N, C-alpha and C positions, 0 to 999 in steps of 0.2 A: 155559024150555025149553032143554035142552042140545043143542047140535049135535054131530055126529060129529067125531072128530079130523081126518078127511079134509076135511070141509067147512071146518074152522077153519084148515087148513094146518099142523097140528101135525106137527112133524118131530123127528128126533133126528139127531145126528151122533156119530161115534166119534172119540175122541181117541186118536191112535196116534203112535208114535214110529218114525221111519224107521231110526234107528241101533241100537236094541236092543229086545228084547221087554219090554213093560211091561203093566200091567193094561189090559184093554179096557174103556173107560168110555164109556157112552152118555150124551149130554147132551140132555135133552128141552127143546124150545123151540117157541114159536109163531112162525110166519113173520112177519117184520117187513117194513117198506117196502123196496123195492129188492132188493138182493142181500145182505142182512144175513147170512143163514145160509150162503150160498155163500162169502162172504168169511171168515166164522168158520171154516167147514170147511177152507178153503184154508190159513188160518193154523195151524189145529190139525192139519193133514194128515189130516182125517177125511172121511168120506163121508156125505152127507145121504140119509136114508132116511125113508119114511113110518112113522109111529108104529106102524101095524098090523104092521110087520115086526120091531119090537123085542121080543125075548124074552130072558129071563134066561140061558138056556143058552148064548147066544152072547157074553155079556158078563160081566165081573167085578164091575161096579158100575154104578149109574145116578145121575146128578146132575140136579136140577131147579133152574135158576138163579133162578126166582122172577120178581118184577116183577108189575105189575098184570095181565098176561095170565094168570097162575096163578089170580088171584081172579076174573077176568071170563070167560076163555075155557076154561081147564082145569077150572073149577068155577063154581058160581054163588055163591061166597062174597061177592063184592062186593055182590050184591043180597040174598042170603038169610042171610048170617052163619052162625051155628051150624046152621041148618037147610039148609045148602047141599047140592048134589049134585055129584059128581065125574064127569067124562065117563068112559064105560066103558073106553076104552083106557088112560087114566091109572090107573083103579082096577085094571085087569088087570095093568099093569106093576108097580105098587106091590105087589100081592099076589104076583106071580110072584117078584120079587126077595126079598121078605120070606120066602116059603116056602122059597126056595133058600138062605136065610141069606147073601145077597150084599148088600153095603153100599148104602145109599140116602143120598145127600146132598141137602139142600134148604136154600135160603137165602131171605132176605127174607120174603115172604108165603107161599111154597111150603110151609112146614111144616104149614099148615092142611090140605093134601092128605093128608099122612100121618096127621094127627090124625083126619080123617074116615074114612079107610079102614082104619087099623090100630089097633084098640081098645087103649088103655093105653099107646100109644107116648109116649116122653118127647121133647119138642121145645122149642126156644126161638125166640121172636121178639123177645127182648130183655127189657125191663123191663115191669112190670105197672102202672106209674103214668106219666102223661105227663111228670112232672118239668119243668113249665114249658114244655112244647113240645118237649123233647129227644126224647121218644118219642111222636110224634103218633098212632101206631096201637096204643097200649098196650092198648086194649080187645080186641085180637085174642087176647091171652093168656086172657081169660075165655071167649071163644068156643071156644078150643082145649080148655079144661077141660070146657066144656059138651058138646062133641062126644065126650068120652070119652078125650081125650088128657091128658097131664100136662105142664103148662107149667113150665119151669125158667127162672129168671132168670139172664141172662148179659149181659156187656158186649158191645158191638158188635165188638170186636177178638178175640173168642173164639168157640169152637164148643162145642156140647154133644154128647157121644157117648152114645147109648143102646146099650150093648153087647148087651143082651138082644135088642133088635130090629134091631141093625146099622143104626141110623139116626143120621146126623150132621146137625146144623142150626146155622145162624148167623143173626143178625138182619139184617145188611147194611143196606139202605136203610130199614129200619123205624126207624132212628135218624137224627136230624138232627145230623150230625157231619162232620168232615173226611174226605175220600175215602180217605186212607191208613189210617184206622182201619177203614173198611169193607173195604178191600183186605186188610188183615191178617186179619180174620175170615173172609173168603171163602177166603183162602189156607189158613188153619187147617182149615176144613171140608174142603177138597180133600185136604190132607195126611192128615187122619184117615180119610177115605174110602179113599184109596190104601193106608194102613197096614192097614185092616181087610181088604183083599183078600188080604193075606199074600204079596204079590208084590214 
């Protein structure tokens, strides 16, 4: 059973710059313990809002950080794999940004959300073989293909850009590696999303 985004505490915050106009990017997250989102919003100079208020017309791009919450709370992927369901607000947001041709960034396990909602989308969660434990979640690639997405193989420090669908993905913590490699891949995903906004 899927709960509503309000019941789950799904929020988003805007990344904004105080010094110059830049793309307005919404970052979708599940509320963590304590004041995780409050602190994140303070650092990013963003405002926390309920996911129901997120719409494509007010933003230039949207980013889904991923993590287990994307597989457990934003969808039922953790339990149902390729037969998962995506919560309605997440499905709505993905469809709105896609229809508006505005970039969508996803990392870690979050690309499964796009694969489930946007038929034929190209995404990456890294490699398709475990390679001795380096890619412990490699089976996710097969689930993406089974859902109608197209998995592409990428190293953890890179990002895949699906220009046709304006979707950018990177493996992040799908790989057992040093943090600086994960950081590089996430940075590349964010840069490519910003580049696609044209601002």
